Every structure is written in C-alpha cells, then in structure tokens.
C-alpha positions as CSV (number, residue, x, y, z in Angstrom):
1,M,9.6,-13.1,-24.0
2,M,11.7,-16.0,-22.8
3,F,12.8,-16.9,-19.2
4,T,14.8,-19.9,-18.3
5,N,13.4,-22.3,-15.7
6,R,16.2,-21.4,-13.4
7,V,15.3,-17.7,-13.4
8,I,11.6,-18.3,-13.0
9,L,12.2,-20.5,-10.0
10,R,14.5,-17.9,-8.5
11,N,12.4,-14.9,-9.5
12,F,11.1,-14.6,-6.0
13,S,12.7,-16.8,-3.5
14,V,10.9,-15.3,-0.5
15,T,7.6,-16.8,-1.7
16,N,9.1,-20.2,-2.1
17,K,10.4,-20.0,1.5
18,L,6.9,-19.2,2.7
19,R,5.5,-22.2,0.7
20,C,7.9,-24.6,2.3
21,N,7.8,-23.2,5.8
22,N,5.9,-25.6,8.1
23,K,5.9,-23.1,10.9
24,L,3.7,-20.7,8.9
25,K,0.4,-22.5,9.7
26,D,0.9,-22.2,13.4
27,L,1.9,-18.6,13.1
28,L,-1.2,-17.7,11.1
29,E,-3.4,-19.5,13.6
30,S,-1.8,-17.5,16.4
31,A,-1.7,-14.2,14.5
32,A,-3.3,-11.1,15.9
33,T,-4.6,-10.1,12.5
34,G,-6.9,-11.3,9.8
35,L,-10.0,-13.4,9.9
36,D,-9.4,-14.6,13.4
37,Q,-10.2,-11.2,14.9
38,Q,-13.5,-10.1,16.4
39,P,-13.2,-8.0,19.5
40,V,-16.5,-8.4,21.4
41,S,-15.8,-6.3,24.5
42,K,-14.0,-3.2,25.6
43,E,-11.2,-5.3,27.1
44,N,-10.6,-7.0,23.8
45,T,-10.3,-3.8,21.8
46,W,-7.1,-2.0,21.0
47,Y,-7.0,0.8,23.6
48,T,-6.2,3.5,21.1
49,S,-9.0,2.4,18.8
50,P,-10.7,5.3,16.9
51,Y,-14.1,3.9,17.4
52,P,-16.3,5.8,19.9
53,E,-17.0,4.6,23.4
54,G,-19.7,2.0,23.5
55,A,-19.4,1.1,19.8
56,V,-20.9,-2.3,18.8
57,F,-17.7,-4.1,17.7
58,D,-19.3,-7.4,16.9
59,K,-20.7,-5.9,13.7
60,R,-17.2,-5.6,12.3
61,D,-16.9,-8.8,10.3
62,Q,-13.3,-9.9,11.2
63,G,-14.2,-13.5,12.1
64,K,-13.8,-15.3,15.3
65,K,-11.2,-14.7,18.0
66,V,-8.7,-17.5,18.5
67,D,-6.2,-18.4,21.2
68,R,-3.1,-16.2,20.7
69,L,-1.0,-17.8,23.4
70,K,0.8,-20.2,21.0
71,V,3.2,-17.7,19.6
72,D,4.6,-14.5,21.3
73,P,3.6,-11.6,19.0
74,R,7.1,-10.2,19.4
75,D,8.4,-13.3,17.6
76,T,6.3,-12.6,14.5
77,S,6.4,-9.8,11.9
78,I,4.2,-7.6,9.7
79,I,5.7,-6.5,6.3
80,M,4.4,-3.4,4.5
81,F,5.0,-2.0,1.0
82,P,4.7,1.7,0.0
83,G,2.9,3.4,-2.9
84,Q,3.7,6.0,-5.5
85,G,5.4,9.1,-4.1
86,S,8.0,7.3,-2.2
87,Q,10.4,7.1,-5.2
88,Y,13.7,9.0,-5.3
89,V,16.7,9.0,-7.5
90,G,19.3,6.6,-6.2
91,M,16.9,4.1,-4.6
92,A,17.9,0.5,-4.8
93,E,21.6,1.4,-4.9
94,K,22.2,-0.4,-1.5
95,L,20.5,-3.5,-2.8
96,M,22.8,-4.1,-5.8
97,K,25.4,-6.1,-3.8
98,I,22.7,-8.8,-3.4
99,P,22.6,-11.2,-6.4
100,E,18.9,-12.0,-6.0
101,S,18.0,-8.3,-6.0
102,R,20.0,-7.8,-9.2
103,D,18.2,-10.8,-10.7
104,M,14.8,-9.1,-10.0
105,F,15.8,-6.0,-11.8
106,Q,17.1,-8.1,-14.7
107,I,13.8,-9.9,-15.0
108,A,12.0,-6.5,-14.8
109,K,14.1,-5.2,-17.6
110,E,13.0,-8.1,-19.8
111,V,9.4,-7.7,-18.8
112,L,9.2,-3.9,-19.1
113,G,11.4,-3.5,-22.2
114,Y,13.6,-0.9,-20.7
115,D,16.3,-0.6,-18.0
116,L,14.4,0.1,-14.8
117,L,17.4,0.0,-12.6
118,E,19.1,2.7,-14.7
119,I,16.1,5.0,-14.0
120,C,16.1,4.1,-10.3
121,L,19.8,4.8,-9.9
122,K,20.3,7.8,-12.2
123,G,16.8,9.3,-12.9
124,P,16.4,12.0,-14.0
125,K,13.9,12.9,-11.3
126,H,11.3,14.2,-13.7
127,K,11.3,10.9,-15.5
128,L,11.3,8.7,-12.3
129,D,8.3,10.8,-11.0
130,Q,6.2,9.9,-14.0
131,T,3.6,7.3,-13.1
132,V,4.6,4.9,-15.9
133,Y,8.1,4.6,-14.4
134,A,7.5,5.3,-10.7
135,Q,5.1,2.4,-10.1
136,P,7.3,-0.4,-11.5
137,A,10.4,1.2,-9.9
138,I,8.8,1.3,-6.4
139,A,7.4,-2.3,-6.7
140,V,10.7,-3.9,-7.8
141,T,12.8,-2.0,-5.3
142,S,10.4,-3.0,-2.5
143,L,10.5,-6.7,-3.5
144,A,14.3,-6.5,-3.9
145,S,14.6,-5.1,-0.4
146,L,13.1,-8.3,0.9
147,E,16.4,-10.1,-0.1
148,R,18.2,-7.6,2.2
149,L,15.7,-8.4,5.0
150,K,16.3,-12.1,4.4
151,E,20.0,-11.6,4.9
152,S,19.8,-9.4,8.0
153,R,16.8,-10.9,9.7
154,P,15.8,-14.2,8.1
155,N,13.2,-14.9,10.8
156,A,11.3,-11.8,9.8
157,I,10.2,-13.5,6.6
158,E,9.6,-16.9,8.0
159,T,7.5,-15.6,10.9
160,C,5.5,-13.0,8.8
161,V,1.8,-13.2,9.8
162,A,0.4,-10.4,7.6
163,T,1.3,-8.0,4.9
164,S,-0.2,-5.0,3.2
165,G,0.6,-2.2,0.8
166,F,-0.4,1.3,0.1
167,S,-2.2,1.6,-3.2
168,L,0.4,0.2,-5.7
169,G,2.0,-1.5,-2.7
170,E,-1.0,-3.8,-2.4
171,I,0.0,-5.5,-5.6
172,T,3.6,-5.8,-4.3
173,A,2.1,-7.4,-1.1
174,L,0.2,-9.9,-3.2
175,I,3.4,-10.8,-5.1
176,F,5.1,-11.3,-1.8
177,A,2.2,-13.5,-0.5
178,G,2.5,-15.8,-3.5
179,S,-0.8,-14.8,-5.1
180,I,0.8,-13.2,-8.2
181,P,4.0,-14.5,-10.0
182,F,6.8,-11.9,-9.9
183,D,7.1,-11.4,-13.7
184,E,3.4,-11.3,-14.4
185,G,3.0,-8.9,-11.4
186,I,5.5,-6.5,-12.8
187,K,3.7,-6.6,-16.2
188,L,0.4,-6.0,-14.4
189,I,1.9,-3.0,-12.7
190,Q,3.2,-1.7,-16.0
191,I,-0.3,-1.8,-17.5
192,R,-1.8,-0.2,-14.4
193,A,0.8,2.6,-14.5
194,E,0.4,3.2,-18.3
195,E,-3.4,3.4,-18.0
196,M,-3.3,5.7,-15.0
197,Q,-0.8,7.9,-16.8
198,K,-3.2,8.1,-19.8
199,A,-6.1,9.0,-17.4
200,S,-3.9,11.7,-15.8
201,E,-3.1,13.2,-19.2
202,R,-6.8,13.5,-20.1
203,Y,-7.6,15.8,-17.2
204,P,-5.1,18.1,-15.4
205,S,-5.2,16.8,-11.8
206,G,-3.1,16.0,-8.8
207,M,-3.0,15.2,-5.1
208,A,-2.1,17.1,-1.9
209,T,-1.6,16.1,1.7
210,I,-3.7,18.3,4.0
211,F,-3.1,18.7,7.7
212,Y,-6.0,20.1,9.7
213,G,-7.4,20.4,13.2
214,P,-10.6,19.6,15.0
215,D,-12.0,23.0,14.1
216,S,-11.3,22.6,10.4
217,S,-13.9,22.0,7.7
218,L,-12.1,19.7,5.2
219,G,-15.3,18.1,3.8
220,E,-16.8,21.5,3.2
221,A,-13.6,22.7,1.6
222,C,-13.6,19.8,-0.9
223,T,-17.3,20.4,-1.7
224,K,-16.7,24.2,-2.3
225,A,-13.6,23.5,-4.4
226,K,-15.6,21.1,-6.7
227,E,-18.5,23.6,-7.0
228,W,-16.1,26.4,-7.9
229,C,-14.7,24.2,-10.7
230,I,-18.2,23.3,-12.0
231,E,-19.3,26.9,-12.0
232,R,-16.4,27.7,-14.3
233,G,-17.1,24.9,-16.7
234,I,-14.1,22.7,-15.8
235,E,-14.6,19.3,-17.4
236,N,-14.9,16.4,-14.9
237,A,-14.4,18.6,-11.9
238,E,-13.4,16.6,-8.8
239,C,-12.1,17.1,-5.3
240,Q,-12.3,14.4,-2.7
241,I,-10.4,12.6,0.1
242,A,-8.3,9.9,-1.7
243,N,-6.1,8.7,1.2
244,Y,-6.9,8.4,4.9
245,L,-3.5,8.6,6.5
246,F,-3.8,9.4,10.2
247,P,-5.8,11.7,12.5
248,H,-6.0,15.2,11.1
249,C,-4.1,14.2,8.0
250,K,-5.7,13.2,4.7
251,V,-4.7,13.3,1.0
252,V,-7.1,15.1,-1.3
253,A,-7.2,14.4,-5.0
254,G,-8.9,16.3,-7.8
255,S,-8.7,18.8,-10.6
256,L,-5.7,21.1,-10.5
257,E,-8.1,24.1,-10.3
258,A,-9.7,22.5,-7.2
259,L,-6.4,22.0,-5.5
260,N,-5.5,25.6,-6.3
261,F,-8.8,26.7,-4.8
262,L,-7.9,24.9,-1.5
263,D,-4.4,26.5,-1.5
264,K,-5.9,30.0,-1.8
265,N,-8.7,29.5,0.6
266,K,-7.2,27.3,3.3
267,Q,-7.6,29.9,6.0
268,Q,-11.3,30.1,5.3
269,F,-11.7,26.4,6.1
270,K,-9.0,26.5,8.9
271,L,-6.7,24.0,7.1
272,R,-3.3,24.0,8.7
273,K,-1.0,23.0,5.8
274,I,-1.3,21.8,2.2
275,K,1.5,20.0,0.5
276,R,1.4,18.9,-3.1
277,L,2.5,15.4,-3.9
278,P,4.9,14.4,-6.7
279,V,2.2,12.7,-8.7
280,N,0.6,13.8,-11.9
281,G,-3.0,12.5,-11.4
282,A,-6.0,12.3,-9.1
283,F,-5.5,8.7,-8.1
284,H,-8.2,6.9,-6.2
285,T,-11.0,9.1,-7.7
286,K,-13.4,8.7,-10.6
287,L,-10.8,10.5,-12.8
288,M,-9.0,7.2,-13.0
289,A,-12.1,5.3,-14.2
290,S,-10.7,4.7,-17.7
291,A,-7.8,2.6,-16.2
292,V,-10.1,0.1,-14.4
293,E,-11.2,-2.1,-17.3
294,P,-7.7,-2.5,-19.0
295,F,-6.3,-3.4,-15.5
296,R,-9.2,-5.9,-15.0
297,K,-8.6,-7.6,-18.3
298,A,-4.8,-7.9,-17.6
299,L,-5.5,-9.3,-14.2
300,S,-8.0,-11.9,-15.6
301,K,-5.2,-13.3,-17.7
302,I,-3.1,-14.2,-14.7
303,R,-3.6,-17.4,-12.8
304,L,-3.8,-16.1,-9.2
305,N,-3.2,-18.2,-6.1
306,D,-4.8,-17.9,-2.7
307,P,-2.4,-15.8,-0.5
308,F,-0.1,-17.9,1.8
309,I,-0.3,-15.2,4.4
310,Y,-2.9,-12.6,5.3
311,V,-3.0,-9.7,2.8
312,H,-5.0,-6.7,4.0
313,S,-6.9,-4.7,1.3
314,C,-6.4,-0.9,1.5
315,I,-10.0,-0.4,0.4
316,D,-11.5,-1.6,3.7
317,G,-8.6,-3.0,5.7
318,K,-10.0,-6.6,5.6
319,I,-8.0,-9.5,4.3
320,Y,-8.3,-11.2,1.0
321,K,-9.9,-14.6,1.6
322,N,-9.0,-16.2,-1.7
323,A,-7.9,-15.6,-5.3
324,E,-11.5,-15.0,-6.5
325,Q,-11.8,-12.1,-4.2
326,I,-8.6,-10.6,-5.5
327,Y,-10.0,-10.8,-9.1
328,K,-13.1,-8.9,-8.0
329,Q,-11.7,-6.3,-5.6
330,L,-8.2,-5.3,-6.8
331,P,-9.4,-3.4,-9.9
332,K,-11.7,-1.3,-7.7
333,Q,-8.7,-0.1,-5.8
334,I,-7.8,2.3,-8.6
335,I,-10.8,4.5,-8.0
336,K,-11.6,3.8,-4.3
337,P,-10.0,5.8,-1.5
338,V,-7.1,4.2,0.4
339,R,-8.3,3.8,4.0
340,W,-4.8,3.3,5.4
341,E,-5.6,4.6,8.9
342,Q,-8.5,2.1,9.2
343,L,-6.3,-0.7,7.8
344,L,-3.7,-0.1,10.5
345,H,-6.4,-0.1,13.2
346,I,-7.5,-3.5,12.0
347,M,-4.1,-5.0,11.4
348,Y,-2.7,-4.0,14.8
349,E,-5.9,-4.5,16.9
350,R,-5.3,-6.3,20.1
351,S,-5.9,-6.1,23.9
352,K,-4.3,-3.3,25.9
353,N,-1.5,-5.4,27.5
354,E,-0.7,-7.5,24.4
355,H,2.6,-7.1,22.6
356,F,2.9,-6.1,18.9
357,P,4.7,-7.9,16.1
358,K,7.8,-6.3,14.6
359,T,7.0,-4.2,11.6
360,F,9.2,-4.0,8.5
361,E,8.7,-1.4,5.7
362,C,10.3,-2.9,2.6
363,A,10.6,0.0,0.4
364,P,12.2,3.3,-0.7
365,G,11.6,5.9,1.9
366,N,9.9,5.6,5.3
367,S,6.4,6.9,4.6
368,L,4.5,4.0,6.1
369,T,6.5,3.8,9.3
370,S,6.0,7.5,9.7
371,I,2.3,7.1,9.4
372,L,2.3,4.1,11.8
373,K,3.9,6.4,14.4
374,E,1.0,8.8,14.2
375,V,-1.6,6.0,14.4
376,N,0.0,3.6,16.9
377,A,3.2,4.7,18.6
378,K,3.6,1.4,20.5
379,A,3.5,-0.6,17.3
380,W,5.9,1.9,15.7
381,S,8.4,1.5,18.4
382,S,9.4,-1.9,16.9
383,A,9.1,-0.8,13.3
384,I,12.1,-0.9,11.0
385,N,12.7,0.5,7.5
386,V,14.6,-2.2,5.6
387,E,16.2,0.2,3.1
388,K,18.1,2.1,5.7
C-alpha cells in the first residue's frame, strides 16, 4: 500500500499541532489530571467522590500534587472518544465539507480495502453494526470530528490536557495523542475488529445495559445466570460486568442464554431495566481471549511514541506513562472490564471549589457526555458533543 509523503504528513494534523505547541508543557504541568494527582486530605478530594468517608487516599498511586494556579482549568479541555455501539447510519455526513476529514476517510479506504465512508453514510444498518465495520467507522469518524472541533474551537485542541476513550475509543485517543500513527492505528483497529468478530462467532454472546437500585442483587444475578448455563451444558458459559458506567448502571456481557436468563428473572433480583446493546459479542470478557494474541502481534509491529498528552486507560483509569506501558497493557483491554466510572472520577478529581475543564466528545452520538452527567453534573455542564 502506497501513501504519498504529503498525505502521510497530513493524515492527522491535530497531532502535529500538539507536537509544535510550546504551550502544551505548561498546560500539562498545571493540569488537574494524570500523574500529578494525589489527594491526601478530605479537602483535596473531589466532593462527589465515590470513595467512602475516611478512605485512605494516599494509597491511590496518582503521583504528586502540583501547583494548579498557573492555568485556569476553564481555559483547558479534555477530549473523549466513544466505543462500539455509538454508530448509526449517516454518521460523518456533517464532516464531509472539511477537506482534512475527507482525507482521513480516503486514507482509511486505502488501509482497509473498502469504502468505509460509504458504509457510514448509507449503511445498511445491519452491516454497520457488525464489529468488523463498526469499530473502524467509529474511530475514523471520531478523529475526523477533531477537524470540525479545530475549525469551531481551535483552542480546545491546543489546550487539551487529557484524553480518554471507551474501549475502542482508547485506541482513538492514543492516535490523537501521537502514540500511534493514523494509518497504522486504523489497520490495528481493523485487526482488533476482525478478531473480536471471529471470537463472537465462536460462541453466541452479547451485552446488555442493566439499570438497578440499592436493593438489587446484580452480582448474584450474574452468578446464577452463569450457573444456569453451566447446568445445561452451554459451552464457555459466561456472565459478568463488562462496563462500569455510572451509579446503578452497568453493562453485563456473556452467553446469550445467560442474558436471556437475566431478562426472564430480573424481578427476582430486583433489576430495574435491561436493554440489549447493538453488538454481537461479549466484549471485555474471557470469550474474547482468542483476539488478544493477534492484536498483540499487530501492536508489536508498530513503532509507538510516548503520548504527548495524558491518555487515561479504561482498565484502571490511570494514565499511560510511556510507549512501553501501552505495548503491555493495551492488549489486556480486550478481555478486561471497562471501568469508565472510575476513570471519570480520576480524570475529574479536584477540590470542591475548583473549576473544571471543558469536555469535548469527538464522536458519533453523545453516550460519553450522557454518562458524565450521571457521574459529575458539574463537569458535564461544560461538556460539548462535537458532532452536533
């Protein structure tokens, strides 16, 4: 596959801006996120923290606290990228008037070997919802939306102090942060999607968002659902929490029979509502194990760079310190739960009276800003979905 030097240099202009921006160092030093966080007293903790009264915060290894008075947090930004399930037919249509966004889809077409933009704009939906197409579609649309953000709010990119992504979106965030080249990142996502699609086809499985209350027994429900499957000889029976979204809302992944069990017995465990997700696999569970090694091998062939801004891992919410850590941890993400609620607590942690950065969701849909509203309404009040 051949790319001209001009296209390669333009393939992700946002990263180049970050590399050249002298202001970035000061912003990172003053950021209220990343390694320079370690609340050591009640006054230094975010006042809506989920941790219990009297918790020992200094055991949470977020590094040393630094002076945050250099830059007003309101003059900085956090950029987030979504995962699979946010796709819809017609996404990216509003981005096509931007030449750089069109360039990204053209490069993606050469990398993937098919017209991704055509699928994004016209579907059909059943095709776009397939893992093998949905993941590249969401990633490229997310990155292309950065060009729209650059046009409307150029300072949002120049003052970005942290980024993160939900599952697939973590790779998108690493591309944005300059760790993974755009074209190689899209190829990596294609391999990830293909292997996860294969894993999904081996065992009938899926995911469901579950809303519950303080009197619910979600953990017991998952255990009973898995036991029910094992008793009936279902191969590789599984049922577990795969995504931690916000208080009293989790995503459970597992065998289709286990999800059916939860549907039929939700009243027994006092589950409020169960909503199936438009995915065809039990992502972030052991049922995806066969996808890990092919992804690891593909990742090992890419020359990664240390991130130029803080990138929070959705495995534990902490930031990637360097490229070596990305090589080690990113493959694990395929089978580990997404601890998004915990990530948001870490990313937005600050003292009670301190202001929050602006948050931008660069993506199809508004799933991440909706979750942020449930976790931290004050931070959500300055959140914007770029696609709208």
